[in-house]
C-alpha positions as CSV (number, residue, x, y, z in Angstrom):
1,M,78.4,90.1,88.0
2,R,78.7,93.7,88.0
3,G,82.1,95.2,89.1
4,A,84.0,98.5,88.7
5,F,84.8,97.8,85.3
6,G,81.3,97.0,84.2
7,K,79.3,93.9,83.6
8,V,81.6,90.8,83.6
9,D,79.9,87.8,82.0
10,C,83.0,85.7,81.9
11,V,82.6,82.0,83.0
12,H,86.3,82.2,84.3
13,F,85.6,85.2,86.6
14,F,85.8,83.1,89.8
15,S,88.4,80.7,88.7
16,A,91.7,80.3,90.2
17,T,93.3,82.4,87.5
18,P,91.0,85.4,86.9
19,L,93.3,86.6,84.1
20,S,92.1,83.6,82.0
21,C,88.9,85.6,81.4
22,P,89.5,87.7,78.3
23,K,87.7,90.8,79.6
24,L,89.8,90.9,82.8
25,A,93.1,90.2,80.9
26,A,92.2,93.1,78.6
27,F,91.4,95.3,81.6
28,A,94.7,94.3,83.2
29,E,96.6,95.3,80.1
30,T,95.5,98.9,80.5
31,L,97.2,99.2,84.0
32,P,100.8,99.7,85.0
33,M,101.2,96.1,86.5
34,D,104.9,96.2,86.5
35,A,105.1,99.4,88.6
36,M,102.3,98.1,91.0
37,V,103.9,94.9,91.6
38,A,107.3,96.5,92.0
39,A,105.9,99.0,94.5
40,I,104.4,96.0,96.5
41,R,107.7,94.1,96.3
42,A,109.6,97.3,97.6
43,D,107.2,97.9,100.5
44,K,109.0,97.2,103.8
45,L,105.8,95.8,105.5
46,V,104.8,93.3,102.7
47,G,107.5,93.4,100.1
48,D,110.7,91.4,99.6
49,G,112.3,90.2,103.0
50,S,109.3,91.2,105.1
51,C,108.2,87.6,105.7
52,S,104.6,88.6,105.0
53,S,102.2,86.2,103.4
54,I,102.4,88.2,100.2
55,D,106.3,87.9,100.3
56,E,106.3,84.3,101.2
57,S,103.4,82.9,99.3
58,M,102.4,85.0,96.3
59,D,104.2,85.2,93.0
60,D,103.7,88.1,90.6
61,A,100.8,86.4,88.7
62,D,98.9,85.9,92.2
63,I,99.5,89.6,92.9
64,I,98.4,90.8,89.5
65,S,95.2,88.6,89.7
66,G,94.4,90.2,93.1
67,L,95.0,93.7,91.8
68,V,92.7,93.2,88.9
69,V,89.9,91.6,90.7
70,N,90.0,94.4,93.2
71,N,90.2,97.1,90.5
72,V,93.6,98.4,91.7
73,R,94.8,101.3,89.4
74,S,97.9,102.8,90.9
75,A,101.1,101.8,92.7
76,K,99.8,103.6,95.9
77,E,96.5,101.7,95.7
78,A,98.6,98.4,95.2
79,V,100.5,98.8,98.3
80,R,97.3,99.6,100.3
81,W,95.7,96.5,98.8
82,A,98.7,94.4,99.8
83,R,98.7,95.7,103.3
84,V,95.0,95.1,103.8
85,E,95.5,91.5,102.4
86,E,98.3,91.0,105.0
87,Q,96.2,92.5,107.8
88,L,93.4,90.1,106.9
89,W,95.8,87.2,106.9
90,L,97.0,88.0,110.3
91,E,93.5,88.5,111.6
92,R,92.4,85.1,110.3
93,G,95.3,83.7,112.4
94,L,93.9,85.4,115.5
95,N,90.8,83.2,115.1
96,T,92.9,80.2,116.0
97,R,95.2,81.5,118.7
98,W,95.3,80.3,122.3
99,G,94.0,83.6,123.6
100,E,96.7,84.7,126.0
101,D,97.7,88.5,125.8
102,D,101.3,87.5,125.1
103,D,100.3,85.1,122.3
104,P,102.9,85.5,119.4
105,Q,100.0,85.8,116.8
106,L,98.4,88.8,118.7
107,K,101.7,90.2,119.2
108,A,102.5,90.1,115.3
109,Y,99.1,91.5,114.5
110,R,99.6,94.4,116.8
111,E,103.1,95.1,115.5
112,F,101.8,95.1,111.9
113,K,99.0,97.5,112.7
114,A,101.3,99.8,114.5
115,A,103.9,99.8,111.6
116,D,101.1,100.2,109.0
117,K,99.9,103.4,110.7
118,E,103.6,104.8,110.9
119,N,104.4,104.1,107.2
120,L,101.4,105.3,105.2
């Protein structure tokens, strides 16, 4: 597999824990992971207390794995990645909604999109 950080020939690349791959773990060590995770946790749309999927279901290791696999290299990119992940989570929920215009899932999706545009 070829990625932003060169050819990855690690058998663990698609495992549940990408950091078990020595090449990805070495790549992760070159990045400011603590600062990126802290930026995500501090973000008002996806961070602590936001009730987002990232806040509620991802621990720091999950976030770091997502950042590494997606070649995120800065705190600003990390927050953008987290917001895109949350938007995708909300969009997947729309695929199972009942379809009314006052549907709570549609309302939550629209509110997130509006807040995301206001808080770039």
